[in-house]
C-alpha positions in Angstrom: 105.8 4.2 83.1 109.2 6.0 82.3 109.1 9.7 81.8 108.9 11.0 78.3 112.3 12.6 77.4 112.3 16.5 76.8 111.8 17.6 73.4 114.4 19.8 71.4 113.1 21.8 68.4 116.0 22.4 66.0 115.1 25.3 63.7 117.0 25.8 60.4 116.5 28.0 57.4 116.6 24.8 55.2 117.6 21.1 55.9 119.6 20.3 52.7 123.0 19.0 51.8 125.7 21.2 53.7 128.1 21.3 56.6 125.6 22.8 59.1 123.0 20.1 58.3 125.6 17.4 58.5 126.5 18.6 61.9 122.9 18.5 63.0 122.5 14.9 61.6 125.7 13.7 63.5 124.3 15.2 66.8 120.8 13.9 66.5 122.0 10.4 65.4 124.2 10.2 68.6 122.1 11.7 71.4 120.6 8.9 73.2 116.7 8.7 72.7 116.4 8.3 76.5 117.9 11.7 77.0 116.1 13.7 74.4 113.6 13.7 71.7 113.9 15.9 68.5 112.0 17.8 65.9 113.4 19.6 62.9 111.7 22.7 61.8 112.6 24.1 58.4 111.6 27.8 57.8 111.6 27.0 54.1 111.9 23.3 53.1 114.0 20.2 53.2 115.6 17.6 51.0 114.0 14.1 51.5 117.3 12.5 50.4 119.3 14.2 53.2 116.6 13.4 55.8 117.2 9.8 55.1 120.6 10.1 56.9 118.8 10.4 60.2 119.1 7.0 61.9 115.9 7.5 63.8 114.1 9.4 61.1 110.6 7.9 61.9 111.0 9.3 65.4 112.1 12.7 64.3 109.3 14.8 62.6 110.4 17.3 60.1 108.2 20.4 59.5 108.6 22.7 56.4 107.0 26.1 56.9 107.7 27.1 53.3 108.6 30.7 54.1 108.4 33.0 51.0 111.6 34.9 49.9 111.9 38.1 51.9 109.7 39.1 54.7 106.9 36.7 55.3 104.6 37.7 58.2 102.5 34.5 57.8 105.6 32.4 58.8 105.6 33.9 62.4 102.0 32.6 62.9 102.8 29.2 61.6 105.8 28.9 63.8 104.0 30.1 66.8 101.1 27.6 66.4 103.6 24.8 65.6 105.5 25.5 68.7 102.4 25.7 70.8 101.5 22.2 69.5 105.0 20.7 70.0 105.6 22.2 73.4 109.5 21.7 73.2 111.6 22.2 76.3 114.4 23.7 74.2 114.5 25.7 71.1 117.8 25.5 69.1 118.2 27.9 66.1 121.2 28.1 63.9 122.7 30.9 62.0 121.2 34.2 61.0 118.4 32.9 58.8 116.7 31.2 61.9 117.0 34.2 64.3 113.2 35.0 63.3 112.1 31.8 65.3 113.2 33.3 68.6 110.4 35.8 69.0 107.6 33.3 68.2 109.2 30.7 70.3 109.2 33.2 73.3 105.7 34.0 72.8 104.8 30.3 72.5 106.2 29.7 75.9 109.5 27.8 75.0 111.4 28.4 78.2 115.0 27.6 77.0 116.5 29.0 73.8 119.9 28.2 72.3 121.3 29.8 69.2 124.3 28.4 67.2 126.6 30.2 64.9 128.1 27.8 62.4 129.7 30.1 59.9 129.9 33.3 57.9 126.9 34.5 56.0 127.3 34.4 52.3 126.6 38.2 52.0 128.9 39.0 55.0 132.1 37.1 54.6 134.2 39.4 56.9 131.5 40.0 59.5 131.3 43.8 58.9 127.7 44.1 57.9 126.1 46.4 60.4 122.5 45.1 59.9 123.6 41.6 60.6 125.4 42.6 63.8 122.3 44.7 64.9 119.9 41.7 64.2 122.1 39.5 66.4 122.4 42.2 69.0 118.5 42.9 69.0 117.7 39.1 69.5 120.2 38.8 72.3 117.6 39.1 75.1 115.8 36.1 73.8 118.7 33.7 73.9 119.9 31.9 76.9 122.9 30.2 75.4 125.0 30.8 72.3 127.0 28.1 70.7 129.9 29.2 68.5 131.6 26.6 66.4 134.9 28.5 66.2 137.0 31.0 68.2 136.6 33.3 65.2 132.7 33.3 65.5 133.0 33.5 69.3 135.1 36.7 68.9 132.7 38.1 66.3 129.7 37.6 68.7 131.4 39.3 71.6 133.3 42.2 69.9 131.0 43.0 67.0 127.5 41.9 68.2 127.9 42.9 71.8 126.9 39.4 73.1 128.2 38.8 76.7 131.0 36.2 76.8 129.4 34.4 79.8 126.5 33.4 77.4 128.8 31.7 74.8 130.1 28.2 74.7 132.6 27.2 72.1 131.9 23.8 70.6 133.7 22.6 67.6 132.2 19.9 65.3 133.2 16.4 65.8 133.9 13.7 63.2 133.1 10.0 63.2 136.7 8.5 63.3 135.3 5.1 62.7 133.4 5.9 59.6 136.2 8.1 58.3 139.6 6.4 58.6 142.6 5.6 56.5 142.4 2.6 54.3 144.2 1.1 51.2 144.0 3.5 48.3 140.8 2.8 46.3 140.3 4.0 42.7 137.4 6.5 42.4 134.6 5.2 40.1 135.6 7.4 37.2 137.4 6.8 34.0 141.0 7.6 33.9 141.3 7.7 37.8 142.8 4.3 38.0 146.5 3.5 38.1 149.4 5.8 39.0 147.5 9.0 39.6 147.7 11.8 42.2 144.1 12.7 43.0 143.4 16.2 44.4 139.9 16.0 45.9 137.4 18.3 47.4 133.9 17.9 48.9 131.5 20.9 49.3 128.4 22.6 48.3 129.3 24.3 44.9 128.4 27.8 45.8 130.1 31.2 45.9 131.3 31.1 49.6 133.0 27.7 49.0 134.8 29.3 45.8 135.2 26.1 43.9 136.3 27.9 40.8 139.4 28.9 42.8 140.3 25.2 43.1 139.6 24.9 39.3 141.8 27.8 38.4 144.6 26.5 40.6 144.4 23.0 39.1 144.7 24.5 35.6 147.8 26.4 36.8 149.2 23.2 38.5 148.8 21.1 35.2 150.5 23.8 33.2 153.4 24.1 35.5 153.9 20.4 35.6 153.5 19.2 31.9 155.4 16.1 32.8 152.9 15.1 35.6 149.8 15.6 33.4 149.2 12.0 32.9 149.1 11.6 36.6 147.1 14.6 37.8 143.5 14.2 38.6 140.8 16.5 40.2 137.8 15.3 42.0 135.1 17.8 43.1 132.4 16.1 45.0 129.0 18.0 45.5 126.3 19.9 43.6 125.3 23.5 43.6 124.9 26.6 41.5 128.5 26.7 40.3 128.7 23.1 39.1 128.2 24.0 35.4 130.7 26.9 35.7 133.4 24.7 37.1 132.8 22.0 34.3 132.9 24.6 31.6 136.1 26.3 33.0 137.9 22.8 32.8 136.5 22.2 29.4 137.8 25.7 28.1 141.3 24.8 29.7 141.3 21.5 27.8 141.6 19.3 30.9 138.1 18.2 31.4 139.4 14.6 30.9 141.5 15.0 34.1 138.6 15.8 36.3 135.5 14.2 37.8 132.4 16.3 39.0 129.7 13.8 39.9 127.5 16.1 41.9 126.1 15.1 45.4 127.2 11.7 46.6 126.2 9.7 49.6 129.5 7.6 49.8 131.9 10.4 50.7 133.8 8.3 53.2 134.5 5.7 50.6 135.4 8.4 48.0 137.8 10.0 50.3 139.9 6.7 50.1 140.4 7.5 46.5 142.1 10.8 47.2 145.7 11.8 47.8 145.3 15.5 48.8 142.3 17.2 50.2 141.4 20.9 49.4 138.8 23.4 50.7 139.3 26.7 48.9 136.5 28.6 50.9 136.0 32.4 51.2 134.7 31.7 54.7 134.3 28.8 57.1 133.2 27.9 60.7 134.5 24.6 61.6 134.5 22.5 58.4 133.0 19.1 58.7 134.7 18.0 55.5 138.2 19.1 56.6 137.7 17.1 59.8 136.4 14.0 57.7 139.4 14.3 55.4 141.8 14.5 58.3 140.3 11.5 59.9 140.7 9.7 56.4 144.4 10.4 56.7 144.6 12.9 53.9 146.8 16.0 53.9 144.9 19.3 53.8 145.3 22.5 51.8 142.8 25.2 52.8 142.3 28.8 52.7 143.3 30.7 55.8 139.8 31.8 56.8 137.4 31.3 59.7 138.0 28.4 61.9 140.4 26.6 59.4 143.6 27.7 61.3 142.0 26.1 64.5 141.8 22.7 63.0 144.8 22.4 60.7 148.3 22.5 62.2 150.0 24.4 59.6 153.3 22.7 58.3 152.4 19.4 59.9 148.9 18.2 58.8 148.4 20.6 56.0 149.1 24.1 54.5 147.0 27.3 54.6 146.9 29.7 51.7 145.2 33.1 51.2 141.6 33.1 50.0 140.8 33.7 46.3 144.4 33.2 45.3 144.7 30.3 42.9 148.4 30.8 42.3 149.2 30.3 46.0 146.9 27.3 46.1 148.7 25.7 43.0 152.1 26.4 44.7 150.9 24.6 47.8 149.4 21.6 45.9 152.6 21.3 43.7 154.7 20.4 46.9 152.3 17.7 47.9 152.0 16.3 44.3 155.8 16.1 44.0 156.5 14.6 47.4 154.8 11.4 48.4 156.6 11.2 51.7 155.2 14.7 52.6 151.7 13.4 51.7 152.0 10.5 53.9 153.5 12.3 56.8 150.9 15.1 56.8 148.0 12.7 56.3 149.3 10.7 59.4 149.5 13.9 61.5 146.2 15.0 60.3 144.6 11.6 61.6 146.3 11.8 64.9 145.3 15.4 65.4 141.6 14.9 64.6 141.4 11.7 66.8 142.9 13.5 69.8 141.1 16.9 69.4 137.7 16.5 67.5 136.0 13.3 68.5 132.4 13.1 67.8 131.8 11.8 71.3 133.3 14.9 72.8 131.1 17.1 70.6 127.9 15.2 71.7 128.9 15.4 75.4 129.4 19.1 75.1 125.9 19.8 73.5 124.4 17.6 76.2 126.2 19.8 78.9 124.5 22.8 77.4 120.9 21.2 77.0 121.2 19.7 80.6 122.6 23.0 82.1 119.6 24.9 80.8 117.0 22.3 81.9 118.3 21.2 85.1 120.1 24.3 86.5 123.5 25.1 88.0 123.9 21.5 89.4 124.1 20.1 85.8 125.9 23.0 84.3 129.5 22.4 83.6 131.8 24.3 81.1 131.9 22.5 77.8 135.3 21.0 76.8 136.7 23.2 74.1 138.9 21.5 71.6 142.1 23.6 71.0 144.1 23.6 67.8 
């Protein structure tokens, strides 16, 4: 009888729509079942519709501990008992909210513990919060390997949190370049988005750190600066979240709600990107953005804020432009150049596709994670330095 593959317990604060969760899904969908089994542990809860994206979801149990807001001592006991029952070979926590799982896992006898940093905390966009630094430093003895999704996050862990560089591996997100690829322009399923239009698109969770209102304000400025292009300009913001209604109201107040489409969360992002001409991510902070990689793989020029890992994945002046965060005027100026120059859009989109295929394949990402897991389980003979994608 073949040996049962080792189990990895992936601990997240919540399993819902988002870039971190998207990365977890991509990873779990591509690690061969003969290599590792998986379980997902949510300290709070999970969205059933996002769980459906797991190809082998019947073989990947998801546990929701329903942690209360703030300190919840009962969660530690729940997690300890669950891990004693599951007996995972590896624990993989992600971001600040999951650090609480490390002590119960250690006490439960989980021998190998990995912690991933995927992006800035909403309440600590510049990484200056001393409490957050202290929490990461305090948990350092419980972590065997750190995974930083960007060089920016790697520097943060070393310089501000005091994590030894030897414990950190830089692994960027990867993108499915078969699912996301250039195709003939397809009209978005929205009224007034057909015909001779230039569609500025964005895909993200509509929350403060993603700053979707910055894009809305930039689009308002753009329309006002190009009155002769009003009949062609369109804005598509895909995603739900707490700022969805504010974005809609801002467009309504500016009198251009008819030029925009805000459908909320969608499961057909790859198809929708084929209806865009320019992709925008106006975030205040980022790790390595899945949606930027997906847009680049789709052959779209990128305009994004110069934050976090964005400069690592966008070749400025070739595959896109970087602008200051929270500056709608600068964003509008950058967008204007792409709106008025079809050749620039085409050339930047082609460069973006080439760049992501060469540097950010999903196969390379999976291979790098497997090196980390294998290295911990099987020792120095299996441990090799992960291939780092360089921008």
